[in-house]
N, C-alpha and C positions, 0 to 999 in steps of 0.2 A: 526508740527501742534499742537495746544493746543486741546487735546482730549475733554475738557469740553466745548469748544466754539461751539455755534450753527452755523451751516452752512446750508443755505437754497437755494433750487432751485425750479423753477416753471415749472410744466409739464402741457402742454396743450394737452389733450387726447380727440380726436374727433372720435366718433363712428358714425355708419350709422343712428342712431336715436337721439343721444344726445351727448353733449360735456361736459367736466369738466375741470376746472382749479384746479390742485392739488398742494398744497405746500408740498414739501418734506424737512424735516429737519434732518440733521445727527448730532448725538452727541454720543460720546463713542461707536462708531462702530455700532450704532443702528439707524434705520430710522423710523421717525414718519411722518404720512401723515395727511393733513388737507384739506378738500375740501373747496375752497374759492368761487367757482362759478359753477353752473350747469345750463345748458341751452339746449333747444331743437335744433335739427338739422333737420329741416323739408325738405322733398322732395317736390318740388314745381312743380305742373302740369300746364304748359302753352300751351294751344292748342295741347294737346296730347303729348308734350315732357316733360320729367322729368329732373329737374335741381336741383343743390345745390345753396344755396344763399351764395356766397363767402363773400360778404360785411357784411352779418349778422354774419358770423363766425368771421370775422375780428373785428367787433364792440364788440363782446363778449370777445374776447381776450383782447382788450383795456379796457373793463370794468373790467376784472380780474386784469389787471395791475394797474388800478386806485384804486381798493380795496387794493392791496398790498401797494401802496403808502400811502393811507389814514390811514392804520393801522400801518404805520411806520415800516413795515417789510423790512428787507434788503435781497435781493436775489442775488446770484452770477450770475445766467444766466437763460435763458428760452429755453425750447425745445418743439417741436410740433410733434405729431404723429397722423396719420389718417388711415382710411381704404385704401386699395390699388386700383390700376388701373386708377382711375379717374384723370383728369388733367384740367388745365386752359390754354386757348390760349391767348397769348399776342402779341400785335403788335410791330412794330419797335420803337414806342414811349414809350414802356414799360407799356402800358395800357392794361387791360384785354379787349378782343374783345367781349365777352359775358359771361354770367354765365356758369359754367361747367355743362355738361350733367351728369346725375346720371347713375350709372352702371345698374340700374333696368329699364332703358328706353328700350322699346321693339324694337326699330329700329335696334338693333344689333342682334336680334334673328336669322335671316337668314345669318348673315355675315360669320360665319366659313365655311359653305358649299360653298358659293360664292367664298370665298378666295381660298379654296382648289381646286375648279373647274377651277378658272381663273389664279391663281398666283402660288401656291405651294401646293403640296399634304399635307394631314394631317400628315402623318408620317414625311415628310421632315421638316415641320414646327415644329413639336415636337422635332425632333432630333437636330434641329438648336438651340432651346431655352430651352428645358427641362421643359417647363411650361405646366401645365394642360390645356387642351383645354376647354375654357369657353367663351361663346359668348360675354361677356362683357370685356374681356381682352383689354388692351389699343390698341393692334395690330388691333383688330376687330373694335374697336370704330373709329380709324383713317381710316381704310379701308372703313367703312360705310360712313364717312364724304366725302371721296374721291369719292366714287361711287355715292353719292347723290348730287355731285357738290355743297356741302355746301359752301356758299360764304365766310365764315370765314376761311376755310381751306387754300386756296392758299395765303392769306395775313398774315398768322400766322408767326411771327418771332421766337417765343420760345413757346414750350410746357412745362409747369411746373406742376409736380404732386402736389396733394393737399397740403401736408405739406410744400413743397418747395414754392408754390405760396403764402401761408400765411406767411412764413418766409420772402419772398421777400417784401410783403406789410409792414412788420415790419422793415426791414433793408435796403430796396432798393438794395439788393444784390441777384443775381440769382445763384442758384446751383441746381444740381440734386443729391439727396441723394441716395446712392447705394441700400439700402434695398427696398425702395419704387419703384425705377426704376426696380428692379428685378421682380416685380409682373406684369410688362407690357407685357411680351412676345416679347420684343424688344431687349433684351440683350443676348449676348453669355455667358452662365453660366461659361464657362471655362476661358475666358479672362476678364469677369466682365466688359465688355464694350458693347456699342451698336453694333448690327450686321448691318454693313453698307449695305450689300446686301439686307437685309430685309427692311431697311429704304428706299432703292432705289425703291422697289416695291410700296412704298406708296408715291413716288415723294417728299420725304423729305430726310434730311441728319442729321448727328450728330450735325451740326451747328444749327439745330432747337431745340437743347437741351442745357441747361447750362452744364458746366463741372461737371463730376461725382465727388462727395466727399464721404468719408466714415464716419460712426458714430464717433462722438467725435470731428469733425472739427468745428471750429468757422466760422459761415457764415458771421457775422458782428455784429454790435451793433444796438440798437434801433435808427432809423432815427431821424432827427431833428423833423419831423412831429410827430412821435410816442412819442418822449420825451415831446414835447409840450402838447400833448393831455393827457398824463398820469402824468406829473410832475415828471417823473423819469429821471435818467441820462442815460449815454451810456452803458446800460446793454448788455452784450453779448447774442447773440442768437446762440445756438449750434445745429448743425445737429445731432440729436440723431438717433436712428433707426426710420426713418420716417414712416415705415410700422408698424402699431400697433402690429401685431403678432410678428414681429422681436423684438420689445421692450419687449413684454410679455415673449417671450421664454428666453431672456437673464436673466429674473428674476425668472426662474424656480428654485425652491430650491433643486435641485438635489445634492446628495453627491458624485456621480460618473457618468460615462457616460452611464451606462446600463439602460437607461430609454427611454420611449416615452413620448411625451407631448400631451395634448389636450387643446388647447386654446378655451374655451367654451363661446360663446356669441351668437349674432345673427347668425354668422357662427361658426361652429365647425371646427377647423383646427388640424388635428392629424398628428404628424410627429416625426422625429428623427433628431439629429444633425449629419451631415456627413462632413468629412474633404474636400471632393471633390464632384462635381456633380455626380449624378447617372442617366445617360441618356442612356437607352438601350431599346431593344425590350420589355423587361418585364415591365419597368416603362411606356413605351408607351402604352402597352396594358392595364395596370392598370390606366393610366391617372394620374400618380403622378407628382407633381410639384417640381422644384428645385429653391427655392427662397433664397436670400441672408440673411445670419445671421449677427447679430450686431458685432460679433467678427471675421468676415471673413469666418465663416463656411458656409455650405449650409444647409438650412432647407428643407429636403426631406419630403414632406407632401402631404396630401390630403385635399381638401376643402370639407366639409360636411355641408349640410343644418342643422343648429342648432336650436337655440331658436326662430328663425324666425317663425317656425311652431306654437309654443305656443304664441308668440307675436301677430301674426295675428289672431289666434282664440280668444285671450283675447280681442282684439278690438271689435270683433263681440259680444262676451258675455257681454262686458261692456255696450253695447247699451241697454240691458235689465235690468242689475243690476250691481252695483259696485262690482268688483271682483278683488282681489289681487292675486299675484303669489302664496302666501302662501295658499290662499283659493283653488286655482287650485290644488296644491300639495295635500292638505288634501282630496279633493274629489277624486283625483286619487288613493290615499292610500286606500280609502274605496271601490274602484271598483274592480271587479273580475279580476284577472290577466290572461294574455295570451289569450285574447278573439280574438284579431285581430291585424294585423301589416300592416305597409306601408313601402315603400322604401323612406326615407326622401329626397333622391336626385332625385326622379322622376321628370321629367320636369314639370308636372302638378302643382307642389308646388312652382315653381319659383316666379310667380307673379299673383296668382289667384284673381278673384273678390271676392270669398268666400273661405277661407281656410277650413272652416268646411265642406262646400259642396264637396270640392275636396277630403278630407279625406274620407268622407262617400261614394263618388262615387268610389274611389279606392277600398275600402273594398267590395262594391257591385259588382264591375267588377271582383274582384278576388274571389268571392263567399265565403266571410267571414261574420262573424257577423258584422253588421253595427252599429257603436257606435252612441249614441244619446245624452247622458248627458255630462256635463262638465267633470266629472270624467272618463267616458268611453273613451272620445276622448283624454283627457290628458294622460291617462294610455297607450293608443295605441301609442301616440307620444313618451313618455318616454321609453317604452319598445323597440320600433322600433329604437330609437336613440342608446340605449345600444347595440342592436344587430348590428347596422351599425358600431358602434365603434369596435366591435369584428371582423367584417368582414375586416375592414381596418387594424386593428392591426395585424391580421394574415398575411396580405400581407406585412406589414412592417417587421415582423419577418423574412420573407424570403429575404428581401433586406438589413437588418441592418448590417450583418457581426459581430454582437455582441449579447449576450443574453439580451432581454428586460425583466427586472425583476420587473419594477415598471412603472405605468402610473401616471404622474403628471397632474392633472386637474387644470388649472389656468384660471383666468378671472371671469367674473360675474357669469357664469354658475356653478362655483365651489361651490357656496353657496346652490345649490339644492341637499340636502342630499339624497333625494329619487333617483334622477338620478345617483348620485355618487355610491350609493349602488347597483343599478341595473347594472351599468357599471362594478363594481368589480365582481359581480356575473356572468355577461355574459362573461367577458374576462378571468376570472380565475386567475388573479394576483392582487397584492396589488395596490390600488388606494390611492394617497395622494392628498388631495384637498386644494388648496390655493397657493398663495394669490389671492383673488378676484380682487385686484387692481394691477395685475401683469404688465399691460401695463404702467400705470403711474409710478410704481416702476422702471421698466426697463428704462423708459425715464429719470427719476431722476438720477439713478445710472450711466447712460451713461454721463450725465452732470457732475456728481461727478468724473468720470474717466477722463474727459477732464480737470478737475482741479487738478488731481493727488491725489484724496482722496481714490481711489481704484485702484488696479493694473490691474486686469483682471476679467474675468467672474467668476472664482473660488472665488475671494474676494467678488464679488457682491452677489453670491449665498449664501455664508456664512453669509453675512449681512442680507439677506432675512430670512434665517433660524433663525437668532438671533432676528429678529424683528417681525415675524408674527406667529400667532397660526395656525398650520396645523392640518388637520383632516385626520385620516387614516381609510381606509375601506378595510377589508379583505374579500375575496370571500366566499360566502355561497351558498348552494343549487346549486352547479355548474352542477350536473347531470340533475337537472330539467331544468335549463336554456339551457343546451346543447340540451336537447330533443326538446324544443320549438324553438331553433335556426334553426333547420331543416325546420320547417314550415315557419319561417321568410324568410329563403333563397329561399324557393319555391315561395312565393308570391312576394318577392321583385324583382324577375326577370321577372314577367309577364307583367308589364306595363313600 
């Protein structure tokens, strides 16, 4: 390969509130990123059901490709990553039967208990799958559709997870990418294939899913329709790590294996890389999850409610005045520390009508100071998140089998220096923040691997370190933070 030649890939990175098309260009073993399209990904409420707009997302992907063509940019391939668990139902004619439900739809709230009472116990379900019990897992979404006699359910020929559905619209080829499927609670984590006994309880089979492929597999090329609409040729579409966290983790700039990661965004996902699944009584009691890694490893992790708390508060504050995330951090900095805490993962914060009201109610019910101002509420959220990270990290240390010397914070939340500093202080070890675009970088580097430009994840991580400015935070005031952690632990268990 000519080291000075520019080689470009397009990453379609879809989050739960917005999507981006990121152009990644590699030259001289360094990666440069350019955002070519950013667009909203709205949750649509129709008669009390929450949906994703599949065709809106597809049209934005085509718009991104049209921009590439118009600018005369040559790309080697395209890769798509999204959030986990959600899926699209397709009929035998290959057409989507309806828009996909959003994981925040409330219809699945009672599903786990019903499933455990009627089908399989909670422990048996966990030990079969190694996946954290959460009401919106694909398993419980499918079970809810079955229980509700959803008319689309029995006529579905194929269930395609979100990145696979969008890749299908681009290529007319159906696959099930492993990392996204691993979020569903339908896979056996040891065989890395669908658990047929579990599928049987849902009156479906593995034939209702496309064949499983692993990151780096070429799905196909742009279909004739997509080529016609974009004026591009038969560009390959690569199955990257379809789950955004799996793409992000592969881009963690670690120098060795003695680290934990925190993928910080709407959700915070804290975990470690494991060679094999860790599924036992302890992980069951802690409700840890075993999801597929982009390199075939297992991501042993915990889902934590992350920036969702701040995002929802900001929407309410913005109704009265325009307020940026920087404004929120500034006001939090000026507020008195350690006044009150919440458990970020308390059920009341999942989908409240008013996040501010729920935070205040939580503090009131636990007999704490009730925050009122923007700064007081934000400070409560940030300190509580830092303590929640400490709580989960302590559990990970007992499961890791190796010393955890560093926490790498990746994703959009890595740009919040206040929270990064709080986290280092709370956990008592070094925090390294960045890259903020870890998901897009991982997506691009997995495409590069498919084209033979990098050999493995060590090569990828070295390229990230050579290409991105990282910020280091050393712990300070650990005794003070440890003292207040005891109060957090007390109130976090009350609701």
